[in-house]
C-alpha positions in Angstrom: 15.1 17.6 27.9 14.3 14.1 27.9 10.2 15.1 28.9 10.2 17.6 25.3 12.1 15.5 23.6 9.7 13.1 23.8 6.7 15.1 22.8 9.2 15.8 19.9 8.8 12.2 19.7 5.8 11.4 19.9 4.3 14.3 17.8 6.3 13.2 14.8 5.2 9.6 15.5 1.9 11.0 15.2 3.0 12.1 12.2 3.6 8.5 10.7 0.7 7.1 11.9 -1.8 9.9 10.1 0.7 10.4 7.3 0.7 6.1 7.2 -3.5 6.5 7.0 -4.0 8.3 4.5 -3.0 5.1 2.1 -6.2 4.0 2.8 -7.8 7.0 0.9 -5.2 7.0 -1.8 -5.2 3.3 -2.7 -9.7 2.7 -2.7 -9.4 5.4 -5.9 -6.8 3.6 -7.8 -8.0 0.1 -6.8 -11.7 1.2 -7.6 -10.5 1.9 -11.4 -8.5 -1.2 -12.4 -5.5 -1.9 -9.9 -4.4 -4.8 -7.8 -3.2 -4.1 -4.4 0.5 -5.3 -5.4 0.6 -2.7 -8.0 0.3 0.3 -5.8 2.4 -1.0 -2.7 5.2 -1.3 -5.5 5.0 2.2 -7.1 4.7 3.8 -3.6 7.8 1.9 -2.3 9.6 2.5 -5.5 8.8 5.7 -6.4 9.3 6.7 -2.7 12.8 5.1 -3.2 13.5 7.3 -6.0 12.6 10.8 -4.2 14.8 9.6 -1.3 17.7 8.6 -3.4 19.4 12.1 -4.1 18.9 13.3 0.3 20.6 10.0 1.1 23.5 9.9 -1.4 23.8 13.6 0.1 23.8 12.5 3.5 26.5 9.5 3.2 29.0 11.2 1.0 32.2 10.0 1.7 30.5 7.6 4.2 29.4 5.0 2.0 31.1 2.3 4.4 28.6 3.6 6.6 26.6 2.2 4.8 27.9 -1.2 4.2 28.7 -2.0 7.5 25.2 -1.6 8.5 23.5 -2.9 5.0 22.3 -6.4 6.6 20.1 -4.7 9.3 18.9 -2.2 6.4 18.0 -5.5 4.6 16.4 -6.7 6.8 14.3 -3.6 7.3 13.7 -3.6 3.9 12.1 -6.8 3.5 11.0 -7.7 6.8 9.5 -4.0 7.5 8.8 -2.9 4.4 8.3 -5.8 1.6 7.4 -8.6 4.0 4.8 -7.1 6.0 3.4 -5.5 2.5 2.8 -9.1 0.9 2.0 -10.8 4.3 -1.4 -8.2 4.4 -2.2 -8.4 1.2 -2.2 -12.3 0.9 -4.5 -11.7 4.7 -7.1 -9.9 2.7 -7.6 -12.8 0.3 -8.5 -15.5 2.8 -9.5 -13.1 5.9 -12.1 -9.9 6.2 -10.1 -6.5 6.0 -10.8 -6.0 9.6 -9.6 -9.3 10.4 -6.8 -8.4 8.8 -5.9 -5.3 10.3 -5.8 -6.4 14.2 -3.5 -9.9 13.3 -1.2 -7.3 11.5 -1.8 -4.5 15.2 -1.0 -7.3 17.2 2.6 -6.2 16.1 2.5 -3.8 19.0 2.2 -6.9 21.5 5.3 -8.9 19.6 7.1 -5.6 19.7 6.4 -6.2 24.3 7.0 -9.6 23.5 10.8 -9.3 22.2 12.1 -5.9 24.8 11.0 -9.3 27.4 12.8 -12.2 26.0 16.1 -10.6 24.4 16.6 -7.8 26.8 14.5 -9.1 29.8 11.8 -6.0 30.0 9.8 -7.9 31.3 5.9 -6.3 30.9 4.6 -4.4 33.9 0.7 -4.7 35.2 0.1 -0.7 33.2 1.9 -1.9 30.3 -0.4 -5.1 29.8 -3.0 -3.4 30.9 -2.5 -0.6 28.1 -2.5 -3.1 26.0 -5.4 -4.8 26.9 -7.7 -2.1 25.9 -6.1 -0.6 22.7 -6.5 -4.1 21.4 -10.5 -3.9 22.6 -10.0 -0.6 21.2 -8.6 -1.8 17.6 -11.5 -4.5 17.9 -14.1 -1.9 18.1 -12.4 0.5 15.5 -12.5 -1.9 13.4 -15.8 -3.7 13.9 -14.8 -7.1 14.8 -17.3 -8.2 16.0 -19.5 -7.8 13.4 -18.2 -11.0 11.1 -14.8 -12.8 11.7 -13.8 -15.0 9.0 -11.1 -16.7 11.0 -9.3 -18.9 8.1 -6.2 -20.6 9.4 -4.3 -19.7 6.4 -5.6 -16.3 6.4 -4.6 -16.2 10.2 -0.8 -17.3 9.4 -0.1 -14.7 7.1 -2.0 -11.8 9.6 0.9 -13.1 11.6 3.6 -12.5 9.4 2.1 -8.9 8.1 2.8 -8.8 12.6 6.4 -10.1 12.4 7.0 -7.5 9.8 5.6 -4.6 11.8 6.8 -5.2 15.0 10.2 -5.7 12.8 9.3 -2.0 11.8 9.8 -1.0 15.1 12.6 -2.5 16.7 15.4 -1.2 13.9 13.5 2.3 14.1 14.5 2.4 17.7 17.9 1.2 16.9 19.6 3.8 18.8 23.0 2.5 17.7 22.3 2.9 14.2 25.2 4.8 12.7 22.9 6.1 9.9 20.8 8.7 9.8 16.4 8.2 9.7 16.2 9.5 6.6 18.9 7.3 5.2 17.6 3.7 7.3 13.7 4.7 5.3 15.3 5.3 2.0 17.7 1.8 2.4 14.2 0.1 3.3 12.5 1.3 0.9 15.3 1.0 -2.3 15.2 -3.4 -0.9 11.7 -3.3 -0.5 11.0 -1.9 -3.5 13.4 -4.5 -5.4 11.9 -7.5 -3.5 7.8 -6.1 -4.1 8.7 -5.7 -7.8 10.6 -9.8 -8.1 7.4 -10.8 -6.6 5.9 -9.0 -9.1 7.9 -10.7 -12.2 8.1 -13.6 -10.5 3.6 -13.6 -10.5 3.5 -14.0 -6.5 2.4 -10.6 -6.5 -0.6 -9.6 -9.0 0.2 -6.1 -10.9 -1.7 -4.3 -12.8 -2.0 -0.7 -12.8 -4.4 1.0 -15.9 -3.8 4.6 -16.1 -7.2 6.2 -16.5 -8.7 9.0 -14.2 -9.9 7.7 -11.2 -12.2 9.8 -8.3 -11.0 11.1 -5.5 -12.5 13.9 -3.0 -15.7 13.0 -5.6 -13.5 14.7 -8.5 -12.0 13.1 -11.9 -8.5 13.0 -11.1 -5.2 11.2 -13.5 -4.1 8.1 -11.7 -0.5 10.1 -10.9 -2.5 12.6 -8.2 -3.2 9.0 -6.0 -0.3 8.1 -6.6 1.7 10.6 -5.7 0.1 10.9 -2.5 1.0 7.3 -1.7 4.8 7.4 -2.7 5.1 11.2 -0.9 2.9 11.1 1.8 2.1 8.1 2.6 5.7 6.3 2.0 8.1 9.4 1.6 6.5 11.6 5.3 5.7 7.9 6.7 8.9 5.9 7.1 10.9 8.9 7.9 8.9 10.7 10.5 8.0 6.8 11.8 12.2 6.5 11.9 13.1 9.6 13.9 9.6 9.7 16.0 10.9 5.5 17.1 14.4 6.9 17.9 13.4 9.6 19.6 10.2 7.2 21.7 11.6 3.9 21.7 10.0 0.8 20.1 7.7 -0.3 22.7 5.8 3.1 22.9 6.2 4.1 19.3 4.7 0.1 18.4 1.1 1.5 20.5 1.7 5.0 18.9 1.2 3.3 15.1 -2.0 2.0 16.1 -3.8 5.5 16.0 -2.7 4.5 12.4 -5.9 2.8 12.0 -8.3 5.7 13.3 -6.7 7.7 10.9 -7.3 5.9 8.4 -11.3 5.7 9.7 -11.3 9.3 9.6 -9.3 9.8 6.2 -12.6 7.4 4.6 -14.2 9.6 6.3 -13.9 12.6 5.1 -12.4 12.3 2.0 -14.9 8.9 -0.1 -17.6 9.2 2.9 -17.7 5.9 4.9 -19.5 7.0 8.4 -18.1 6.3 11.7 -19.8 4.5 13.8 -20.9 5.3 17.9 -18.9 1.8 18.1 -16.1 3.1 16.5 -15.2 6.3 18.8 -15.9 4.5 21.5 -13.5 2.0 20.5 -11.4 5.0 19.2 -10.8 6.9 22.3 -10.2 3.3 24.7 -7.3 2.7 21.6 -5.7 6.1 23.0 -6.2 5.5 26.5 -4.1 2.8 26.2 -1.8 4.2 24.0 -2.2 6.7 27.3 -0.8 3.9 29.8 2.0 2.4 27.7 3.5 5.7 28.1 2.5 6.3 32.0 3.7 3.6 32.1 7.7 3.7 30.9 8.1 7.7 32.0 7.2 6.5 35.5 10.0 3.6 35.5 12.1 4.2 32.2 13.7 1.7 30.6 16.7 0.6 28.6 14.0 1.8 25.6 13.5 4.6 26.9 14.1 8.1 24.7 17.3 9.5 24.3 18.0 13.5 23.9 19.0 13.5 20.3 18.7 15.7 17.1 15.9 14.6 15.3 18.0 13.4 11.6 21.4 12.8 13.2 23.3 9.6 13.1 22.1 8.5 16.8 24.1 7.6 20.0 23.4 5.9 22.7 24.9 4.2 25.7 21.5 1.5 25.9 20.9 -1.0 23.1 17.8 -2.3 24.4 15.8 -1.5 20.9 19.2 -2.9 18.7 18.4 -6.8 17.7 21.6 -7.6 16.5 14.4 -0.6 12.1 6.7 -0.6 12.5 
């Protein structure tokens, strides 16, 4: 049962990474049409929260007390994992190359390992350390990091802030003592994140410009609604819900390393949808990322710890004797 659960969790985590990976292609068409990054992500998050609201309310019928009890966790999830990670990343790319900003953000997987060590005494074993090193090296190749890196200290701080947001996403997503169903956690986080992003836009912290004109996607001129719906339904609704379920089944550590494949999917979709080519070094880097994830997975299977997956049914409330991943969600 545990092996089957891990397989389902891995599949859902990969689906989450793949759907998150489509955001670059969808957002790219909007940015080319004059949208600001802040406008694209705010519309994405707010619309996704609205889509999930009816289903979330049905799941919470007669049980709003559960939402009030876990309001703190959901608020942290929305502020840090949804809004905070986005704001920090977009500020990072104002000072750094996109490659460096992404590498810093995805160092969040290492922060998850550090959190489990410091908070729960799960000292990383040699195989996990080796897997992390291989995965980070592969990620650097995928992002073509060595072609030139601008390390503005302010940008680095913003990038590390994005890493904290990503780590928070995976730790809170994997919380097995959280009585809220995964879909409700995703909805609550998106709703809180949407409010924060909209507020940042209203205060001028996050520039919002969204011209409603035709955009180019797949070499075709389409309505701006097409990439907006793709960002909201595929890269947010599907991505966040499957990500929360996958993290609960796999645990925060493995889920965070599987999340690195989002960069691989993003590069792949940029190639398929936008015609951006892949270099041999990027392909080698992708293989290294997969090898690194495999090493961490093997390490967890050899000696399951408190963060190991438990047998649960996706979409239901999860209960476990272990609280390894619970801090008090990427």
